[in-house]
N, C-alpha and C positions, 0 to 999 in steps of 0.2 A: 245450175249445178255443173261443175267442171267434169269433163270426161277424163278418163285415165290417159288418153292420147294427148290432150291439151296439157295435162299436168306434166307428162314426160317431156313435152316440148319446152315448157318453162324450165324444168330441171336442166335440160341440155343447154339451153341458152345461158343459164346461170353458171354452169360448170365451165363453159367456154371463157367466161369473163374472169375466172380465177387463175392464179399461177398454178403450176404443177405441184400438187401436194401428194405425198405418199407416206406409207408406213412400211418399211422393209425390215422385218425381223426386229421390231422394236425401235428402229431408227426413224425418227420423225424427220421428214424431208420437205423442204419448200424450195424448189429449184426453179430459177427463172431462165437459166440457159445452161447448156452442157459445158463441161470443162473443155477448153480449147487449147490449152498449153500445159506442160508439166508443172507440178507444184515446185516453186523455187524456195518458198519460205514457210515455215511453220512456227507460229508463236503461241505459247500457252501461258495463261495466267489463272490465278485463283480469285474468285469473287471475294473482295475484302470483307463483305458482310458475314461470311461463314467462319472467319478466323476468330478463334476463342469464343464461339457462340454455340449454345446447345442446339442440336438439330431439332426440327419441329415436326418431323413426319410421324413419329410413333412415340407414345408415352413410355414404352419400355426401353427406349434408347437412352441409357444413362451414361454411356461412354462415347459421347459424340462431339468432342471438342477438336478443332483443327488449329493447332498452334502454328506460328510462323515457320518453325523448322519442318513440321509436317507438310505445310503448304508448299514449301520449296521442293521437298522430295516428291510430292504428288505431281507438281507441275513438270518436273523432270521425267517422271514415269510416263505421263500422258504424252509428252513431246516425243519420247523414245518410241512409244507404241505407234504413234501416227507415222513417224518417219520410217519405222520398220514396215508397216503395212503398205505405205506408198512405194517403198523401194522394192518390195516383193512383187508388186504388180507393175513395175516399170513406170510409175507415175511421178517419181521424184526427180528433180533436176537441181537439187540444192547444191551439189558439189561444183557445178559449172559456174555458178555466180551469175548466170544469165537471168534477165527478168522473166518472170512467169507468174503463175497463180500463187495466191497466198491463202493459207488456212490460219484463221485466228480462233483458237479454242479457249473456252473459259470453263473452269470447274465451278459449277454453281452450287453444288451440294456434295458433301462427303461425310461418311461415317465409318469409323474404324471397326474391325471385328473385335479387337481388344483395345484398351486405352492407348492413346498415342503418347508421344514424348511429353507434351505439355500437360496432359491430364494426370499422368502418373506423378509428375513433379508437384502438383498443388492439391490433389485430392487425397485425403486420408482414406485408408481401407480399400483402395483400388489396387487390384493386382494386374500387372501387365500380362500375366500368364493365365490366371483363372477367370478373370472377368470377361464377359462376352456381350456382344451387341450385334445387331443386324447390319453388317457392313455393306457398303456400296457407294455409289456416286452418281451424280448427274452432270452431264457435259453438254454444252452448247457450242456450236462452231459456225463461223461465217466463212464462206469461200468467196474470194475476190479474184477477178482477172488481173492481168498485168497492169491495167490502167487504174486499178483500185475500185472498180465498180463491183457491187455485190451481185454474184450470180447464183448464190444458194445459201440457205441456212439449214443446219442439221442439229438435232438434239437426241440424246439417249440417256436413259436412267435405268439403273438396276440396283435394288437393295435386296440382299439375301432374305427370303421370307421365313426361313426356319433356323432357329438357333442350333438345332442338332447338326446342321450342315456346316457350321462355322468351325474351322480347324484352329490349331495353335501355330499357324505358320507365319505369324507376324500381324501387326496392327492393321495393315492396309491391304490384306490379301484380296478381299472382295472388291475393293475400289480398283485395284490394279487389274483384276479380271474384267471389271466393267470397262476400263480404259482399253484393254485389248479387244473386247467385243466391239466397242464403239469404233476403234481404229479400223478393224477388219471390215465392219459393215459400211463405214464411210468409204473406204477404198474400193470395196466391191461396187458400191453405188456409183462412184466416179468412173469406174471401168465401164459399167453399164451405160452411163451417160455418154461417154466417149464413143462407145460402139454404136449407140443409137444415133449419135450426131453425125456419123460419117455417111 
């Protein structure tokens, strides 16, 4: 029979062999090394599998199509959110053109609060104003150093759990809020890594 002390030693040995993993306010983190230079480039894309496809997370999501026009707008919104968060914390060096770290973000899931451009165009009896859904998004990001080596991966997802909290402020309000949360939490984590790496 194993003693608790022997079991603790096995757990400690196992933990040492794994890369640093954490969960910071919903941000899933797998960081191999801290950020050592400012971020020079941010690129955002949308997973092609979610364009014009029904979201699969909840049977009540009936307004969950992402059209090409929606995808372009979402990618711009996420890019702007990340650049804003990095600039506010002094982590961005995109304006200088000097080589630096690169963030590659992918929107892997997205659901509108109200029907998006594509869905209103091809589904009868759908209202861009009165139809509601549990909006939100899921984002994955890879952080590379100036040489292109991966130094961390990050992911975050949030879908509004209550229809009562969905407003009429636009089709992608909750997705944009998710992008802002992701960008702020990612930037805060990078600041923490920089401070701990010094």
